[in-house]
N, C-alpha and C positions, 0 to 999 in steps of 0.2 A: 200493405205488406203483412199486417196482422191477420187480415182475412185470408189471405193466400197461404199464409203459414199454417194457420188452423185447418185449412181445407187439405193441404198436404199431410198434416198429422192424422186428420180423419181418414184420408185415403189409404195411409200406410197401415193405420189400426185394421181397417176392413180387409186390406189385402193380405196382411201377415197374421192376423188372428182370427177374425170373424168369418171371412169368406172360406178359408180352408176347413175350418169346422163345419160349417153349413154344408159345404160341398160334399163332405164325408158322409152326410146323412140325408141330404135332399137331392144332391146331383146338380149338374151345372144348369139344368133348365130353370131352376128356382133363382139362380144368381144372374142369369144372362141380362135381364133388364137392369138390374143394379149396376152391373159392370158396365154396360153400354152408356148409362147416364153418367157414371163415374168417370168414363173415359172422355166423354164430350166435356165435362165440367173441367177436367184436368187441361184440356186443350185451351179452354177459355182462361183458366188460371195462368197458364203460361203466356198467354196473349196479354193479359192484364199486367203481369210482371214485367213485360217489355214496353209498356206505356207509361208516360208520365201522367200524373193525376190531372195535369192542366190540358192534356190533348183531348180534343173534341171526342175521339173514339172511346176514350177511358169510360165516361158514364153509360154509354151504349153497351159496351163490353161488360162492365160491372153489372148492368141490368140483366144481360144474358146469363151471367154466372149465377145471380139470385134466382133466376127462373129455373136453371138446372138444379140448383140446390134444393128448392122448394119441391120440384118434381122428384128428386131423389129422396127427400125426407118423406114425402107423401107415400111413394112406393114401398120404402121400408115399413112405414108405420102400418100401412093398409094391407100389404101383401106379404112382405117378407117375414116381418117379425111374428105376425100370427102363425105363419108355417112353422117358424123356429120354435115357437112356444109349444107346438104340438109334438115336438120331437123328444127324444131322450137325452139331448144335450145337457151337460151340466152347465147352465147358465151362469151360476155363481163362480165356477171356475173360470169360465170364459170372460166374465166381467173382471175377475182379479187379473186375468192375463192382460185385458185390454188397458186396465189402470196402470199396471206395471209398466207395459210397453209405452204408454202415453208419457210416463215419467221420463223413460229413457230418451224418447224422441224430443221431448221439450228441452232436456238437458243438451243434447246434441244440437239442437237448433240454437239455443243460448250460446254454446260455444262457437258455433259457425258465425254468429252475430257479433261475437265478441263481448257478450254480457254475461 
């Protein structure tokens, strides 16, 4: 549950804050791979959420999610982030927006879970 929740927050942060800013300066060709990987990992997160941790498919599905997340991180670190660093984007402002939005999302998540 925690892993899926963190991935959902990560995805929301990228979709709502990071990707729109990057799209404005780099265009969609730079984001296409990140979005494709993210979409596949979202599908796996939904599959995991529908499985009990005792089910045989759970471990295989969780391993697939791990693979997608590693691929996603490698792509961002090796390809996307270096491109972003070469732009005129205000990375400090984007970082602050990401942090503020994370706090909001975590609060909403706690409210949904009753804690």
